[in-house]
N, C-alpha and C positions, 0 to 999 in steps of 0.2 A: 347608931349615931357616932360621929367622929369625936375623938377626945379633944381635938383642938377646937372644933366648932360643933357644939351639940345640935345645930340645925342642919348640918350636912350628913347625908347617909354615909355609913361605913363603905370603904371601897370594897369591890368584889374580890374575893380571894382568887389569886392567879390559878388558872387551870380548871376552875369550876365549870365555866360555860362550855368549854370544849368537851369536858367529861360528860356533861348532861347531853350535849348535842350528839355526841358519838353514840351514847346509849339510845337516844331517841331515834336516830337513823337506823340502828340495828333492830329496834322494836318495830319500826315502820316496815322494814323488810320482812320480819317475822310475821307481822300482821298481814302483809300482802300474800305471803306464802299460805297462811291460814285461810285467807279469803278464797284463794284459788283452790285449795284442797276442799273446802266446803262447797264451792261451786261445782266441782267435779262430782262430789258425793251427792249433792242435791240433784244434779242432772241425771245421775245414774238411777236415782229413785223416782223422780218426777218428770223427766224429759228435759230437753234442751231449753235453756233460758233464751227467750227470743231476742233480747236486746240489752245493751248496757243500762238503759233506763229501767227495764224490768228488773235487772239484777240490783240496781240501786234501791228500787222499791222493796225487793225481797230483803235486802240488807237492813233496811230501816223498819220493816214491819212484820217479817215472817219469823215465827218462833224458832225456825231451823237455825237462823243465824244469830239469835239473841245472845248466845253464850259468848260471842266476841265483844260484846259491849264493854266489859271491864277493861280490855286492852285498848279499845278505841278511846275510852275516857282517860286512861292513863296517858296515852300519847297526846291527847288534847290538853291535859293538865301540864305536860312538859312544854308543849307549844306556848301555852299561856304564860308560863313562868319564864321561858326564854324570850318572849316578846315583851314582857313587862318592863316598864321604865326603871323601876328600882333595881338595885344590884341583887344578884343571886346571893343566897347565904348557904353555908354548909348545911344548915338544918333543912332548907328547901330541897337541896339536891339529895341529901341522905334520905329524906322522907320519900322522895320519888323512887330512888334506887331500892329502898326497902319494899315499896309497893310492888315494883317489878319482880323482885326476888320472891316475894310471897305469892304472887300470882302465878309465876311460871313453874309451878310444881304439878307435874303430871301424875295422876293416880288412876289406876284402872278401876278401883272400887269407889272413887270419889263421885262427887256430884258436880253439876254445873261446869264451870270453866275447866277445872282440873281433869275431869273425866273426858270431856271433848278434846282437850289439849292432848291427853294421852292417846286418844284415838287418831288424831291428826298426825302425831309423831309416829304412830305405828304404820300408817298407810302412805305417808308422803315424804320422800327423801328430802325435798326442798325445805320442808318444815324442820327436819332434823338438822340440816345444815344451818339454817337461820337461827335455830335454837342454840346451836353450838357457839355461834358468834355472840349472841346475847349472854350466854352463860360465861363465856370468857371475859366479857366486860364486867359482868357482875362479880366474878371472882377477883378481878383486878381492883374493883372498888372496895372490896373487903380487906385488902392488904395494905 
């Protein structure tokens, strides 16, 4: 709430929206690289995916792709916050940045997202490049 008028929301701090938008775009590119990497791996195991519709069905229902759900949900949360009518707050943005930072930890011995993420980083150069872009933004956010 504004100090002058408690019924008005506080103004959005300058630079917050572009910061979140830039991270969202980088995560979206990383997500796309991960989807492509998983598609290639899936097709090497089970054969060619017949159509974009079949791929969409696999993305939403096949356990092979389920590990990507946390990233999909994080991007959706960023979209919702960026589209909301009320101003962004530092807490909103810092919370989303923290979620991204915690999620994007690749571990060979891990489970779920972290292990699959490590595998994708090992096999797909485009994932490494997209990860580097996100990591740079996350480092800049902590300084």
